[in-house]
C-alpha positions in Angstrom: 84.0 58.1 35.6 82.0 61.8 37.4 80.8 63.7 35.2 82.3 67.4 35.0 80.6 70.7 34.4 82.4 73.3 33.3 81.6 76.5 33.2 82.8 77.1 29.5 81.3 78.0 26.4 82.9 77.8 23.3 82.7 78.6 19.7 85.4 77.9 16.8 85.7 77.9 13.1 87.5 74.3 11.6 88.3 72.8 8.6 87.1 69.4 6.3 84.7 67.6 5.7 84.9 65.6 9.3 85.3 68.7 11.2 84.3 69.2 14.4 83.6 73.4 14.5 83.1 73.7 18.1 85.4 71.2 19.7 87.9 73.5 21.9 91.2 73.8 21.2 93.9 72.0 22.9 95.3 75.0 24.7 91.6 75.8 25.4 91.3 72.5 27.2 94.1 73.0 29.0 92.8 76.3 30.3 89.3 75.3 31.3 91.0 72.0 33.0 93.1 73.9 35.6 90.9 76.4 36.4 88.0 73.5 37.2 91.4 72.1 39.0 91.7 74.7 40.9 88.4 74.9 42.3 88.7 71.5 43.2 92.1 71.8 45.8 90.4 74.8 47.2 86.6 73.2 48.0 88.2 69.6 48.5 90.6 68.1 51.3 93.5 67.4 49.1 96.3 64.9 50.3 99.9 65.9 50.7 103.1 65.4 48.2 104.7 63.0 51.2 101.6 60.9 51.7 102.6 57.3 50.3 99.0 57.2 48.1 100.0 60.1 46.3 103.5 59.1 46.1 102.5 55.5 44.0 99.4 57.6 42.4 102.2 59.5 41.0 104.9 57.3 40.2 101.9 55.1 38.4 100.6 57.6 36.2 103.8 58.6 34.8 104.6 54.8 33.7 101.9 54.7 32.3 102.6 57.8 30.5 106.0 57.2 29.8 104.5 54.4 27.1 103.5 57.1 24.9 106.0 57.6 21.5 108.1 60.0 20.9 106.2 61.4 18.4 103.1 61.3 21.1 105.0 62.9 23.6 106.6 66.4 21.4 102.6 66.3 19.9 101.0 65.9 23.4 101.0 69.8 25.5 98.5 68.3 28.1 99.8 69.3 31.4 99.1 65.8 33.8 98.3 66.0 37.5 97.9 63.5 39.8 95.8 64.1 43.5 94.2 61.9 45.7 90.8 63.6 47.3 90.4 62.8 51.0 86.7 61.5 50.5 84.9 58.1 50.9 83.8 58.6 47.6 85.0 54.9 45.5 86.1 56.6 42.0 88.2 58.9 40.0 87.8 61.4 37.1 89.9 63.0 34.8 89.8 66.9 34.0 90.7 68.3 30.6 94.1 68.9 29.8 95.5 66.9 32.6 94.7 67.1 35.9 93.1 63.2 37.2 92.2 63.2 41.1 91.6 59.8 42.8 89.3 60.0 45.7 90.9 58.1 49.1 87.6 55.8 49.1 89.0 53.9 45.8 92.4 53.7 46.4 91.7 51.8 49.7 89.9 49.6 47.8 92.2 48.0 45.5 93.9 44.8 46.6 97.2 45.8 44.4 98.8 48.4 42.3 97.9 46.6 39.1 94.1 47.5 40.2 95.4 51.2 40.7 96.8 51.0 36.7 94.1 49.6 35.1 92.1 52.7 36.8 94.3 55.3 36.0 95.6 53.9 32.2 91.2 54.8 31.9 91.2 58.1 33.4 94.6 58.8 31.5 92.9 57.8 27.3 90.2 60.7 28.9 92.2 63.0 27.9 94.3 62.2 25.6 91.4 61.0 23.4 90.5 64.8 24.5 86.8 63.0 25.1 85.7 66.2 27.2 86.1 68.5 24.2 84.6 66.0 21.5 81.4 66.0 24.2 81.4 70.1 24.3 81.6 69.8 20.3 78.6 67.2 20.2 76.7 69.7 22.9 77.1 73.1 20.6 76.3 71.1 17.5 72.8 69.7 18.7 72.1 72.7 20.3 72.6 75.1 16.8 70.7 72.4 15.0 68.1 72.5 17.4 67.9 75.9 17.5 68.3 75.9 13.1 65.1 73.6 12.8 62.8 75.4 15.6 63.3 79.2 13.6 62.3 76.9 10.7 59.3 75.2 11.9 58.7 78.0 14.0 59.1 76.3 18.1 58.9 78.8 20.5 62.0 78.5 22.8 59.5 77.6 25.7 59.2 74.4 23.9 62.9 74.3 22.8 64.3 74.1 26.5 62.3 70.9 27.1 62.9 69.4 23.7 66.7 70.0 23.7 66.7 68.5 27.6 64.7 65.4 26.5 67.1 65.1 23.2 70.3 65.7 25.1 69.8 63.0 28.1 69.6 59.8 25.1 72.1 60.9 22.8 74.7 62.3 25.6 74.3 59.0 27.4 74.9 56.9 24.5 78.1 59.0 24.0 79.2 59.1 27.3 79.5 54.8 27.1 81.3 55.7 23.6 83.9 57.0 25.1 84.3 55.1 28.5 84.6 51.6 26.4 87.4 53.4 24.1 88.9 54.0 27.6 88.9 50.9 28.4 90.5 49.7 25.6 93.2 52.1 25.3 93.9 52.1 28.7 93.9 48.4 28.6 97.0 48.3 26.1 98.8 51.3 27.8 98.9 49.3 31.2 100.2 46.2 29.5 102.9 48.2 28.5 103.7 49.7 31.5 104.4 46.3 32.4 101.5 45.5 35.0 98.9 42.7 34.8 95.8 43.8 33.2 94.4 41.0 35.3 94.2 43.9 37.6 91.6 46.4 35.7 89.8 42.6 34.9 89.7 43.1 39.0 88.4 46.6 38.9 85.7 45.6 36.6 84.4 42.7 39.5 84.7 45.4 42.4 82.5 47.9 40.9 80.1 44.7 39.8 79.5 44.0 43.2 79.2 47.5 44.0 76.7 48.4 41.6 74.8 45.4 42.7 74.1 46.7 46.4 73.6 49.9 44.8 76.5 51.6 46.2 78.4 52.3 43.1 78.7 55.0 40.3 78.8 54.4 36.9 82.6 53.7 36.3 84.4 51.6 33.9 
């Protein structure tokens, strides 16, 4: 998936022993995602609603969303949208709050609808499990902790910046992979529940493995 850097800073208060003190609320996720998606639609060439690829993408996305329980649908405020960017890039990504974008470069490589569904299920879970918000929380917690430790041990601001950057690179990569794994697992379940062949997801893995071997694959799935 594409790594997103959004112009969004949050400091919040929560309660409970396992509270995520800096995690953006669902409303804030939706607002941040909507703003970012609007920028994407201004800068990128978005295919029209009538394009067959867009129609298919939205049909598959809705069919997977329909597998949610009544309680899940009631408690999830996400505003899902599905768009296609006209680009040779072989990728897809989810924006917090609901927007999902596929590139034509990826869609054109699919041989079956099941493969498209496999990627769609993966991206939908990124939103439903609030992965971006958790990443924001983790980054803010690390920053707060490093500033606190720096003040105790008298670390200069210049040193803090370098230290923080090194710490975040290693930790963030590990967290990102965990979220990708979770999206694969939960996405797989919803794809099957929606009636798609799970072999489609396996085929996508094979495709990206081949692309990675050629040096042209993004960090995906």
